[in-house]
C-alpha positions as CSV (number, residue, x, y, z in Angstrom):
1,M,108.7,-59.4,82.4
2,M,105.4,-58.0,82.7
3,K,103.3,-58.7,85.8
4,A,100.4,-57.3,87.4
5,Q,100.8,-55.3,90.8
6,R,97.7,-56.9,92.1
7,C,95.8,-60.0,92.4
8,P,93.4,-60.2,89.3
9,R,89.9,-59.9,90.5
10,G,88.3,-63.2,91.5
11,F,91.3,-65.1,92.5
12,D,92.5,-65.8,95.9
13,P,95.5,-63.7,96.8
14,E,97.0,-66.7,98.6
15,H,96.7,-69.1,95.8
16,P,100.1,-71.2,95.5
17,E,100.4,-70.2,91.7
18,I,99.5,-66.4,92.3
19,E,102.7,-65.1,91.1
20,W,102.1,-66.9,87.7
21,I,98.5,-65.7,87.5
22,K,99.7,-62.0,87.9
23,L,102.0,-62.5,84.9
24,K,100.6,-60.7,81.8
25,T,102.8,-62.4,79.0
26,F,104.8,-65.5,78.7
27,F,107.7,-66.4,76.6
28,V,109.3,-69.8,76.8
29,S,112.7,-70.5,75.5
30,R,115.6,-72.8,76.1
31,K,119.1,-72.6,74.6
32,L,120.7,-75.8,73.3
33,T,124.4,-76.2,73.2
34,V,125.7,-77.8,69.8
35,K,126.4,-81.0,71.8
36,E,122.7,-81.0,73.1
37,F,121.4,-80.4,69.7
38,S,123.0,-83.1,67.9
39,S,122.5,-85.4,70.9
40,R,120.8,-88.8,70.5
41,N,118.6,-87.6,73.5
42,L,117.4,-84.7,71.9
43,A,114.0,-86.0,71.4
44,S,113.6,-87.1,75.0
45,S,115.0,-83.9,76.2
46,L,112.6,-82.0,74.3
47,A,109.4,-84.1,75.1
48,E,110.3,-83.4,78.7
49,D,110.4,-79.6,78.0
50,F,107.1,-80.0,76.1
51,R,105.9,-81.8,79.5
52,Q,106.7,-78.6,81.3
53,L,105.0,-76.2,78.9
54,L,101.8,-78.4,79.0
55,R,101.8,-77.6,83.0
56,L,101.9,-74.1,82.1
57,N,99.0,-74.3,79.8
58,E,97.0,-76.4,81.9
59,L,97.3,-73.4,84.6
60,L,96.6,-70.9,82.4
61,Q,93.4,-72.8,81.0
62,K,92.4,-73.5,84.6
63,A,92.6,-69.5,85.0
64,V,90.7,-68.7,81.9
65,N,87.9,-71.2,82.8
66,G,87.7,-69.9,86.3
67,S,88.3,-73.9,87.4
68,W,90.4,-73.3,90.4
């Protein structure tokens, strides 16, 4: 994982999400078992995963826009 050594310019080093802000790249994945993949709950499980990705995306968008 590539991570900046210091806090990026303009960001509060005490920000509760500073470790996320220091990250230089993001790759999100999740392994599914055959049972999970063929489950009737697959859609709801994936929907929850995407809700979590939206949280990450919102954090990144705030960082890009400087709207902390």
